[in-house]
MDTraj code that builds the backbone (N, CA, C; nanometers):
import mdtraj as md
import numpy as np

residues = "MET SER SER LEU LYS ALA VAL GLN PRO ILE SER PHE LEU LYS THR ASN PRO GLY ASP VAL VAL LYS GLN ALA GLN GLU SER GLN ALA PRO VAL MET ILE THR VAL ASN GLY LYS VAL GLN ALA VAL VAL GLN ASP ALA VAL SER TYR GLN ARG THR GLN ASP GLN LEU ASN MET LEU ARG ILE LEU VAL HIS GLY GLN LYS GLN ILE ALA GLU GLY LYS ILE SER ASP HIS ASP GLU PHE PHE LYS GLU LEU GLU SER GLU ASP GLN ASP LEU".split()
xyz = np.array([
    [6.0484, 8.6571, 9.6628],
    [5.9445, 8.5741, 9.6655],
    [6.0060, 8.4370, 9.6259],
    [5.9720, 8.3162, 9.6827],
    [5.9602, 8.2050, 9.5934],
    [5.8180, 8.1484, 9.5506],
    [5.8237, 8.0614, 9.4398],
    [5.7359, 8.0874, 9.3621],
    [5.7189, 7.8968, 9.4252],
    [5.6119, 7.8380, 9.3897],
    [5.5616, 7.6937, 9.4269],
    [5.6643, 7.5762, 9.3860],
    [5.6960, 7.6321, 9.2585],
    [5.8152, 7.5364, 9.2186],
    [5.9581, 7.5646, 9.2794],
    [5.9923, 7.6278, 9.3860],
    [6.0818, 7.6581, 9.4175],
    [6.0644, 7.5988, 9.5778],
    [5.9336, 7.4842, 9.5865],
    [5.9105, 7.4187, 9.7120],
    [5.9666, 7.2530, 9.6847],
    [6.0197, 7.1618, 9.7172],
    [6.0065, 7.0451, 9.7330],
    [5.9972, 6.9640, 9.8544],
    [5.9151, 6.8311, 9.8460],
    [5.9314, 6.7728, 9.9735],
    [6.0670, 6.7127, 9.9771],
    [6.1143, 6.6656, 10.0728],
    [6.2225, 6.5977, 10.1200],
    [6.2127, 6.4366, 9.9943],
    [6.1009, 6.3733, 9.9793],
    [6.1065, 6.2805, 9.8981],
    [6.1447, 6.3101, 9.7874],
    [6.0999, 6.4309, 9.7042],
    [6.1550, 6.4444, 9.5838],
    [6.3175, 6.4807, 9.6014],
    [6.3651, 6.5270, 9.6904],
    [6.4861, 6.5442, 9.6963],
    [6.5612, 6.4077, 9.6949],
    [6.5139, 6.3420, 9.7876],
    [6.5683, 6.1898, 9.7764],
    [6.6011, 6.1156, 9.6514],
    [6.4774, 6.1307, 9.5719],
    [6.4582, 6.0353, 9.4644],
    [6.5018, 6.1364, 9.3207],
    [6.5262, 6.2593, 9.3416],
    [6.5459, 6.3591, 9.2296],
    [6.6642, 6.4384, 9.3016],
    [6.7865, 6.4222, 9.2976],
    [6.8664, 6.5018, 9.3723],
    [6.9076, 6.5800, 9.2607],
    [6.9687, 6.5258, 9.1633],
    [7.0380, 6.5723, 9.0394],
    [6.9197, 6.6718, 8.9986],
    [6.8139, 6.6608, 8.9851],
    [6.6750, 6.7418, 8.9289],
    [6.6748, 6.8629, 9.0187],
    [6.6997, 6.8553, 9.1343],
    [6.6960, 6.9441, 9.2467],
    [6.8106, 7.0563, 9.2381],
    [6.9290, 7.0070, 9.2311],
    [7.0463, 7.0963, 9.1892],
    [7.0211, 7.1664, 9.0789],
    [6.9615, 7.0809, 8.9411],
    [6.9619, 7.1501, 8.8214],
    [6.8527, 7.2617, 8.8515],
    [6.7480, 7.2352, 8.9189],
    [6.6431, 7.3795, 8.9256],
    [6.7091, 7.4638, 8.9974],
    [6.7840, 7.4746, 9.1083],
    [6.8676, 7.5648, 9.1650],
    [6.9484, 7.6120, 9.1067],
    [7.0418, 7.5787, 9.0020],
    [7.1176, 7.6172, 8.8958],
    [7.1261, 7.7163, 8.8130],
    [6.9869, 7.6543, 8.7517],
    [6.9071, 7.7319, 8.6279],
    [6.8348, 7.8359, 8.6708],
    [6.7523, 7.8159, 8.7650],
    [6.6873, 7.9653, 8.8304],
    [6.7521, 8.0449, 8.8775],
    [6.8782, 8.0131, 8.9435],
    [6.9866, 8.1035, 9.0631],
    [6.8631, 8.1375, 9.1732],
    [6.7880, 8.0408, 9.1972],
    [6.7065, 8.0944, 9.3254],
    [6.6822, 7.9730, 9.3851],
    [6.7082, 7.9903, 9.5445],
    [6.7063, 7.8840, 9.6320],
    [6.5560, 7.7587, 9.6320],
    [6.5938, 7.6646, 9.6329],
    [6.5128, 7.5504, 9.6498],
    [6.4774, 7.5095, 9.8159],
    [6.3587, 7.5001, 9.8310],
    [6.3056, 7.4730, 10.0099],
    [6.2532, 7.3634, 9.9488],
    [6.3261, 7.2895, 10.0778],
    [6.3205, 7.1482, 10.0669],
    [6.2270, 7.1241, 10.2319],
    [6.1102, 7.0736, 10.1705],
    [6.0023, 7.0430, 10.3326],
    [5.9920, 6.9085, 10.3609],
    [5.9847, 6.9061, 10.4828],
    [5.9618, 6.8138, 10.5824],
    [5.8336, 6.8201, 10.6641],
    [5.7271, 6.7315, 10.6257],
    [5.6016, 6.7352, 10.7124],
    [5.5478, 6.8633, 10.6529],
    [5.5593, 6.9475, 10.5428],
    [5.5022, 7.0716, 10.5125],
    [5.5420, 7.1724, 10.5718],
    [5.6827, 7.1523, 10.6179],
    [5.7309, 7.2579, 10.6951],
    [5.8890, 7.2988, 10.5930],
    [5.9556, 7.3912, 10.5951],
    [6.0477, 7.4122, 10.5209],
    [6.1986, 7.3969, 10.6365],
    [6.2617, 7.3016, 10.5963],
    [6.3581, 7.2313, 10.7002],
    [6.5045, 7.2404, 10.6231],
    [6.5348, 7.2972, 10.4733],
    [6.6408, 7.3175, 10.4143],
    [6.6482, 7.3826, 10.3191],
    [6.7553, 7.4219, 10.2663],
    [6.7578, 7.5003, 10.1482],
    [6.8855, 7.4863, 10.0497],
    [6.8334, 7.4109, 9.9382],
    [6.9422, 7.4157, 9.7999],
    [6.9767, 7.5058, 9.7828],
    [7.0984, 7.5612, 9.7445],
    [7.0894, 7.6654, 9.6398],
    [7.2612, 7.6616, 9.6019],
    [7.2379, 7.7071, 9.4576],
    [7.3554, 7.6790, 9.3461],
    [7.4713, 7.7609, 9.4385],
    [7.6064, 7.7042, 9.3556],
    [7.6968, 7.7502, 9.4303],
    [7.7445, 7.9231, 9.4091],
    [7.7045, 7.9567, 9.2690],
    [7.7437, 8.0495, 9.2297],
    [7.6457, 8.1914, 9.3126],
    [7.5071, 8.1732, 9.3577],
    [7.4449, 8.2368, 9.4403],
    [7.4548, 8.2514, 9.5508],
    [7.5004, 8.1430, 9.6103],
    [7.5710, 8.1122, 9.7497],
    [7.6817, 8.1866, 9.7705],
    [7.8084, 8.1832, 9.6948],
    [7.9058, 8.3056, 9.7074],
    [7.8727, 8.4395, 9.6786],
    [7.7625, 8.4643, 9.5719],
    [7.7349, 8.6251, 9.5860],
    [7.6621, 8.6540, 9.7308],
    [7.5764, 8.5462, 9.7941],
    [7.5465, 8.6119, 9.9048],
    [7.6250, 8.6014, 10.0359],
    [7.7271, 8.5412, 10.0162],
    [7.8406, 8.5511, 10.1114],
    [7.8827, 8.6699, 10.1102],
    [7.9585, 8.6796, 9.9719],
    [8.0332, 8.8432, 9.9144],
    [7.9284, 8.9656, 9.9761],
    [7.8197, 8.9512, 9.9613],
    [7.7177, 9.0341, 10.0283],
    [7.7409, 9.0571, 10.1802],
    [7.7327, 8.9633, 10.2316],
    [7.7111, 8.9682, 10.3715],
    [7.8416, 9.0113, 10.4152],
    [7.9654, 8.9647, 10.3313],
    [8.0681, 9.0160, 10.4117],
    [8.1229, 9.1843, 10.3926],
    [8.0473, 9.2362, 10.2466],
    [8.0453, 9.3774, 10.2265],
    [7.9414, 9.4426, 10.3615],
    [7.8613, 9.3999, 10.3946],
    [7.7773, 9.4639, 10.4898],
    [7.8478, 9.4423, 10.6161],
    [7.9028, 9.3252, 10.6766],
    [7.9953, 9.3416, 10.7687],
    [8.0971, 9.4452, 10.7659],
    [8.1611, 9.4825, 10.6556],
    [8.2559, 9.5602, 10.6501],
    [8.2165, 9.6911, 10.6382],
    [8.1014, 9.7326, 10.6307],
    [8.0314, 9.8605, 10.6396],
    [7.9689, 9.9045, 10.7780],
    [7.9303, 9.7848, 10.8549],
    [7.9019, 9.8004, 10.9783],
    [8.0018, 9.8020, 11.0738],
    [8.1346, 9.7548, 11.0050],
    [8.2455, 9.7644, 11.1092],
    [8.3161, 9.9254, 11.1154],
    [8.3034, 9.9645, 10.9733],
    [8.3404, 10.0968, 10.9338],
    [8.2588, 10.2308, 11.0241],
    [8.1394, 10.2083, 11.0150],
    [7.9971, 10.2831, 11.1078],
    [8.0619, 10.2696, 11.2564],
    [8.0486, 10.1513, 11.3124],
    [8.1117, 10.1389, 11.4257],
    [8.2269, 10.2436, 11.4781],
    [8.3328, 10.2403, 11.3784],
    [8.4622, 10.3204, 11.3852],
    [8.4125, 10.4496, 11.3860],
    [8.3443, 10.4830, 11.3132],
    [8.3198, 10.6442, 11.2973],
    [8.2221, 10.7064, 11.4062],
    [8.1296, 10.5943, 11.4698],
    [8.0808, 10.6550, 11.5836],
    [8.1529, 10.6572, 11.6924],
    [8.2582, 10.5606, 11.6937],
    [8.3560, 10.5828, 11.8441],
    [8.4963, 10.6723, 11.7839],
    [8.4773, 10.7642, 11.6680],
    [8.5676, 10.8513, 11.6635],
    [8.6881, 10.8023, 11.6196],
    [8.7241, 10.6909, 11.5514],
    [8.8006, 10.6267, 11.4918],
    [8.8241, 10.6435, 11.3569],
    [8.8424, 10.7651, 11.3293],
    [8.8748, 10.7773, 11.1775],
    [9.0268, 10.8810, 11.1485],
    [9.0574, 10.9211, 10.9999],
    [9.1742, 10.9488, 10.9730],
    [9.1173, 11.0199, 10.8502],
    [9.1892, 11.1267, 10.8178],
    [9.1885, 11.2017, 10.6634],
    [9.2221, 11.1212, 10.5783],
    [9.1909, 11.1719, 10.4813],
    [9.2668, 11.1324, 10.3300],
    [9.4052, 11.0832, 10.3550],
    [9.4730, 11.2107, 10.3509],
    [9.6298, 11.2385, 10.3635],
    [9.6676, 11.1052, 10.4389],
    [9.5940, 11.1061, 10.5938],
    [9.6617, 11.0302, 10.6776],
    [9.6622, 10.8734, 10.6499],
    [9.5373, 10.8539, 10.5889],
    [9.5448, 10.7280, 10.5483],
    [9.6288, 10.6858, 10.4416],
    [9.6256, 10.7767, 10.3488],
    [9.7369, 10.7240, 10.2468],
    [9.8637, 10.7231, 10.2728],
    [9.9215, 10.7948, 10.3473],
    [10.0690, 10.7938, 10.4103],
    [10.1044, 10.6451, 10.5177],
    [9.9644, 10.6188, 10.5646],
    [9.9710, 10.4599, 10.6307],
    [9.9853, 10.3725, 10.5699],
    [9.9177, 10.3863, 10.4387],
    [9.9290, 10.2841, 10.3322],
    [10.0724, 10.2975, 10.2566],
    [10.1454, 10.3742, 10.2395],
    [10.2560, 10.3871, 10.1610],
    [10.3905, 10.3378, 10.2819],
    [10.3762, 10.3686, 10.3902],
    [10.4338, 10.3302, 10.5144],
    [10.4263, 10.1677, 10.5099],
    [10.3224, 10.1195, 10.4926],
    [10.3115, 9.9670, 10.5099],
    [10.3706, 9.9107, 10.3743],
    [10.3409, 9.9570, 10.2780],
    [10.4372, 9.9150, 10.1364],
    [10.5713, 9.9438, 10.1460],
    [10.6179, 10.0181, 10.1891],
    [10.7890, 10.0321, 10.2227],
    [10.8282, 9.9191, 10.3196],
    [10.7488, 9.9089, 10.4346],
    [10.7872, 9.8016, 10.5337],
    [10.7822, 9.6362, 10.4318],
    [10.7125, 9.6447, 10.3284],
    [10.7151, 9.5058, 10.2839],
    [10.8335, 9.4382, 10.1851],
])
top = md.Topology()
chain = top.add_chain()
for i, resn in enumerate(residues, 1):
    res = top.add_residue(resn, chain, resSeq=i)
    for name in ("N", "CA", "C"):
        top.add_atom(name, md.element.get_by_symbol(name[0]), res)
traj = md.Trajectory(xyz[None], top)
């Protein structure tokens, strides 16, 4: 949930961009930017953004793995590590 403090009109962003960035960095929460009372953009600090991207990538990997399992594209433990060893020897 966002607090009221985490919502700023675009006019505030235009006149106080440093304050908006500082707010996002200190709170590590996104700041919603409104235009005519509707949220149109989000300002987020770089660390939180990267954390979000990392989480999304992990979810993509998990979904891909689940799809492979559903399609029967699985291998047992020993087979997996033999493939890794073979790839290492090829390097």
